[in-house]
C-alpha positions as CSV (number, residue, x, y, z in Angstrom):
1,M,-8.7,10.4,25.4
2,S,-5.5,10.2,23.4
3,N,-4.9,11.8,20.0
4,E,-4.9,8.3,18.5
5,Q,-8.5,7.7,19.7
6,R,-9.7,11.1,18.4
7,S,-8.3,10.8,15.0
8,T,-10.4,9.6,12.1
9,R,-9.6,6.4,10.1
10,A,-8.5,8.6,7.2
11,Q,-6.1,10.5,9.5
12,R,-4.6,7.3,10.8
13,Q,-4.2,5.9,7.3
14,A,-2.7,9.2,6.1
15,A,-0.2,9.1,9.0
16,G,0.8,5.5,8.3
17,A,1.1,6.2,4.6
18,L,3.3,9.3,5.1
19,A,5.6,7.3,7.5
20,A,5.9,4.5,4.9
21,I,6.7,7.0,2.1
22,Q,9.2,8.9,4.2
23,A,11.0,5.6,5.0
24,I,11.4,5.0,1.2
25,R,12.5,8.6,0.5
26,D,16.1,7.9,1.6
27,K,16.5,4.8,-0.5
28,P,18.4,4.7,-3.8
29,P,16.5,6.2,-6.8
30,K,15.8,2.7,-8.4
31,E,14.0,1.6,-5.2
32,R,12.0,4.8,-5.0
33,K,11.0,4.5,-8.6
34,E,9.9,0.8,-8.2
35,Y,7.9,1.6,-5.0
36,K,6.2,4.6,-6.6
37,A,5.2,2.5,-9.6
38,R,3.6,-0.1,-7.2
39,A,1.8,2.7,-5.4
40,D,0.6,4.2,-8.7
41,N,-0.7,1.0,-10.1
42,F,-2.2,-0.9,-7.2
43,P,-5.5,0.9,-6.9
44,V,-6.2,0.4,-10.6
45,L,-5.3,-3.3,-10.2
46,V,-7.8,-3.7,-7.3
47,L,-10.6,-2.0,-9.3
48,Q,-9.9,-4.1,-12.4
49,A,-9.3,-7.6,-10.8
50,G,-10.7,-7.3,-7.3
51,L,-8.8,-7.2,-4.0
52,A,-8.0,-10.8,-3.5
53,Q,-6.6,-11.2,-7.0
54,A,-4.7,-8.0,-6.8
55,V,-3.1,-9.0,-3.5
56,G,-2.3,-12.4,-4.8
57,F,-0.6,-10.9,-7.9
58,M,1.5,-8.6,-5.6
59,R,2.5,-11.6,-3.4
60,A,3.5,-13.6,-6.5
61,K,5.6,-10.8,-7.8
62,A,7.1,-10.3,-4.4
63,A,8.5,-13.8,-4.5
64,N,10.5,-13.0,-7.6
65,S,13.4,-11.1,-6.1
66,D,15.4,-10.7,-9.3
67,K,12.7,-8.6,-11.0
68,G,11.9,-5.9,-8.5
69,G,10.1,-8.2,-6.1
70,E,11.4,-6.3,-3.1
71,A,9.3,-3.3,-4.1
72,Y,6.1,-5.4,-4.3
73,K,6.9,-7.0,-0.9
74,R,7.6,-3.7,0.8
75,Y,4.5,-2.0,-0.7
76,L,2.2,-4.8,0.3
77,G,3.7,-4.9,3.8
78,D,3.3,-1.1,4.1
79,L,-0.3,-1.3,2.9
80,A,-1.2,-4.1,5.3
81,G,0.5,-2.2,8.1
82,I,-1.7,0.8,7.4
83,L,-4.7,-1.5,7.6
84,G,-3.6,-2.9,11.0
85,L,-2.5,-6.2,9.6
86,P,0.9,-7.9,10.1
87,G,1.8,-8.3,6.4
88,G,0.7,-9.1,2.9
89,E,-0.1,-12.7,3.6
90,A,-2.5,-11.7,6.4
91,L,-4.2,-9.2,4.0
92,Q,-4.6,-12.0,1.4
93,Q,-6.0,-14.4,3.9
94,R,-8.4,-11.9,5.2
95,A,-9.6,-11.0,1.7
96,I,-10.0,-14.7,0.7
97,G,-11.9,-15.6,3.9
98,A,-14.2,-12.6,4.2
99,G,-17.9,-12.7,3.5
100,L,-19.3,-10.3,1.0
101,P,-20.0,-7.3,3.4
102,D,-16.6,-7.7,5.0
103,Y,-14.9,-8.1,1.6
104,R,-16.5,-4.9,0.4
105,R,-15.4,-3.0,3.5
106,L,-11.9,-4.4,3.3
107,T,-11.7,-3.4,-0.4
108,R,-12.9,0.1,0.4
109,D,-10.4,0.5,3.3
110,T,-7.6,-0.9,1.2
111,L,-8.4,1.5,-1.7
112,A,-8.4,4.4,0.8
113,A,-5.0,3.4,2.2
114,A,-3.6,2.8,-1.3
115,G,-4.9,6.2,-2.3
116,W,-2.8,7.8,0.5
117,L,0.3,5.8,-0.5
118,K,-0.2,6.9,-4.1
119,R,-0.7,10.6,-3.3
120,F,2.2,10.8,-0.9
121,G,4.3,8.8,-3.4
122,Q,3.6,11.3,-6.1
123,A,4.4,14.2,-3.8
124,Y,7.6,12.8,-2.2
125,L,9.1,10.2,-4.6
126,S,8.9,12.3,-7.8
127,D,12.0,12.3,-10.0
128,K,11.3,15.8,-11.3
129,E,13.6,18.5,-10.2
130,G,12.2,21.1,-7.8
131,T,9.8,18.7,-6.1
132,P,10.3,17.0,-2.8
């Protein structure tokens, strides 16, 4: 049995989130700040509006490249990748087409993955001096 098979869902999500955050870490400060803002705000958006609406909002913002849309697109792509989906569009389609039990599970899994992105973003993308 490989390590991948023995790891929990939370461990797999944490590893995926850490890899995504580390990929952002070397980007210019503006990109890091935009991505961190998406990571900080997305879980609240899901809780307030619901998963399908939150993902739809993120995809709409991603289409607007002159207003920070790249951060929305990258965040949504990273989140979908952690969930094992090919991209934000696939996440949206899955949320829209899911029955209630599947929608609830997808929401729970998405919030867990978003939580990892938020925590690692706070740890690794902070602008404060003396932090990683």
